[in-house]
C-alpha positions as CSV (number, residue, x, y, z in Angstrom):
1,M,0.0,0.0,0.0
2,R,1.3,3.4,-0.9
3,V,1.3,6.6,1.2
4,S,-0.9,8.3,-1.5
5,E,-3.7,5.9,-0.6
6,F,-3.7,7.1,3.1
7,M,-2.5,10.7,3.1
8,M,-4.6,13.8,3.4
9,G,-3.9,15.6,0.2
10,T,-4.9,19.2,1.1
11,P,-2.5,20.0,3.9
12,A,-2.6,23.2,6.0
13,Y,0.8,24.9,6.2
14,C,2.5,28.1,7.3
15,R,5.4,30.3,6.4
16,P,8.5,31.2,8.6
17,E,7.0,34.7,9.2
18,T,3.6,33.4,10.4
19,N,3.1,34.3,14.0
20,L,1.9,31.8,16.6
21,A,-1.5,33.4,16.9
22,E,-2.0,32.9,13.2
23,A,-0.6,29.3,13.4
24,V,-3.1,28.5,16.2
25,E,-6.0,29.8,14.1
26,I,-4.9,27.7,11.1
27,L,-4.7,24.6,13.4
28,W,-8.1,25.3,14.8
29,N,-9.8,26.0,11.5
30,R,-8.3,23.0,9.8
31,N,-8.7,20.7,12.8
32,C,-5.1,19.5,12.7
33,G,-2.1,19.3,15.1
34,I,0.8,20.0,12.7
35,L,1.7,22.7,10.2
36,P,4.6,22.2,7.8
37,M,6.6,25.4,7.5
38,V,7.3,26.0,3.8
39,D,9.6,28.4,2.1
40,A,8.9,30.6,-0.9
41,G,9.2,27.6,-3.2
42,N,6.7,25.6,-1.1
43,K,9.5,23.3,0.1
44,V,9.2,22.0,3.6
45,A,11.8,23.6,5.8
46,A,10.5,22.6,9.3
47,V,7.3,21.7,11.1
48,I,5.4,23.1,14.1
49,T,3.0,21.2,16.2
50,D,0.3,22.2,18.7
51,R,2.6,21.0,21.4
52,D,5.5,23.1,20.1
53,I,3.2,26.2,20.3
54,C,2.1,25.4,23.8
55,I,5.7,24.9,25.1
56,A,6.8,28.1,23.3
57,L,4.0,30.2,24.8
58,G,4.6,28.7,28.3
59,T,8.3,29.3,28.3
60,R,8.5,32.8,26.8
61,N,7.1,36.0,28.3
62,R,5.8,37.1,24.9
63,L,2.4,37.3,23.2
64,P,1.6,34.8,20.5
65,G,1.5,37.5,17.9
66,E,5.1,38.4,18.7
67,I,6.6,35.0,18.2
68,T,7.2,33.7,14.6
69,V,6.9,30.0,13.6
70,A,10.5,30.1,12.5
71,E,11.6,30.8,16.1
72,V,10.1,27.6,17.4
73,A,9.6,25.2,14.5
74,T,11.1,21.7,14.7
75,T,14.0,20.4,12.6
76,P,15.0,18.0,11.3
77,V,11.9,17.2,9.4
78,Y,10.9,13.5,8.9
79,F,8.9,13.1,5.7
80,C,7.8,10.6,3.1
81,A,6.8,10.6,-0.6
82,P,3.4,9.7,-2.1
83,G,4.9,6.6,-3.7
84,D,6.5,5.3,-0.6
85,D,5.2,2.1,0.9
86,V,3.2,2.6,4.1
87,N,5.6,0.3,6.0
88,E,8.5,2.7,5.0
89,A,6.5,5.6,6.4
90,L,5.8,3.7,9.6
91,A,9.5,3.0,10.0
92,T,10.2,6.8,9.5
93,M,7.6,7.7,12.1
94,S,9.1,5.1,14.5
95,Q,12.7,6.4,13.9
96,G,11.7,10.1,14.4
97,R,9.2,9.3,17.1
98,V,6.6,11.4,15.3
99,R,2.9,10.7,14.6
100,R,2.7,12.8,11.4
101,L,4.8,13.2,8.3
102,P,4.7,15.8,5.6
103,V,4.4,14.2,2.2
104,V,6.7,15.8,-0.3
105,D,7.2,15.4,-4.1
106,R,10.7,14.9,-5.6
107,E,11.5,18.6,-5.3
108,G,10.6,18.6,-1.6
109,R,7.3,20.5,-2.1
110,L,4.5,19.8,0.2
111,V,1.7,17.6,-1.3
112,G,0.1,16.1,1.8
113,I,0.2,14.9,5.4
114,L,0.3,11.3,6.5
115,S,-0.7,10.7,10.1
116,M,-1.0,7.6,12.3
117,D,-4.7,8.5,12.5
118,D,-4.9,8.1,8.7
119,I,-3.2,4.7,8.8
120,V,-5.3,3.4,11.6
121,L,-8.6,4.7,10.2
122,H,-7.9,3.2,6.8
123,A,-6.7,-0.1,8.0
124,R,-9.9,-2.0,7.5
125,A,-9.9,-5.8,8.0
126,E,-9.7,-6.5,4.2
127,R,-6.6,-4.3,3.9
128,L,-4.7,-5.5,7.0
129,S,-3.1,-8.3,5.1
130,E,-1.3,-5.8,2.8
131,F,0.5,-4.2,5.7
132,S,1.1,-5.5,9.2
133,S,-0.9,-4.4,12.1
134,R,2.1,-5.5,14.1
135,E,4.1,-2.7,12.3
136,V,1.4,-0.2,13.3
137,M,1.7,-1.2,17.0
138,K,5.5,-1.3,16.9
139,T,5.5,2.3,15.5
140,L,3.0,3.5,18.2
141,E,5.2,1.9,20.9
142,A,8.2,3.7,19.6
143,I,6.4,7.1,19.3
144,Y,4.7,6.9,22.7
145,G,7.6,5.3,24.6
146,R,8.7,7.3,27.6
147,N,11.2,10.0,26.8
148,V,12.8,12.4,29.2
149,P,12.8,16.0,27.9
150,A,16.3,17.3,26.9
151,V,16.1,20.0,29.6
152,L,15.7,17.4,32.3
153,K,18.6,15.3,30.9
154,A,20.8,18.4,30.8
155,N,19.9,19.4,34.4
156,A,20.6,15.8,35.6
157,A,24.0,15.8,33.9
158,T,25.0,19.1,35.6
159,V,23.9,17.8,39.1
160,A,25.7,14.5,38.8
């Protein structure tokens, strides 16, 4: 099964200069949790998630309209292509510990979003034989496994 059979093909996105207030409005209106940040050529340069925004707003003493997406967006970006096998995309999600992947064409331009939700919702019984439900569970375990935030790790290292 190919990514193109599962992905959402009309992805929301933002630009580096988009502020967090605008990003939140896009997330709300499009009912999504991730925005790829694209450059002038519509190539994916980074991503920002609802969680990234919450952490940014909780750790800075600034208004959402004063913080740009470029200041808090996440890199490196894990992505896939429409022609990739779904199992390859699951492996990428597992490696990156991410639930959503921008789908890009050969030039790196955004063409869709693939989420774990898309995979699970489209994995009807008649299709499960084409990709392993075991792979889905393995990916979810990797994504949701306990991970100590980098700040706590750094603090623990300085105390020890």
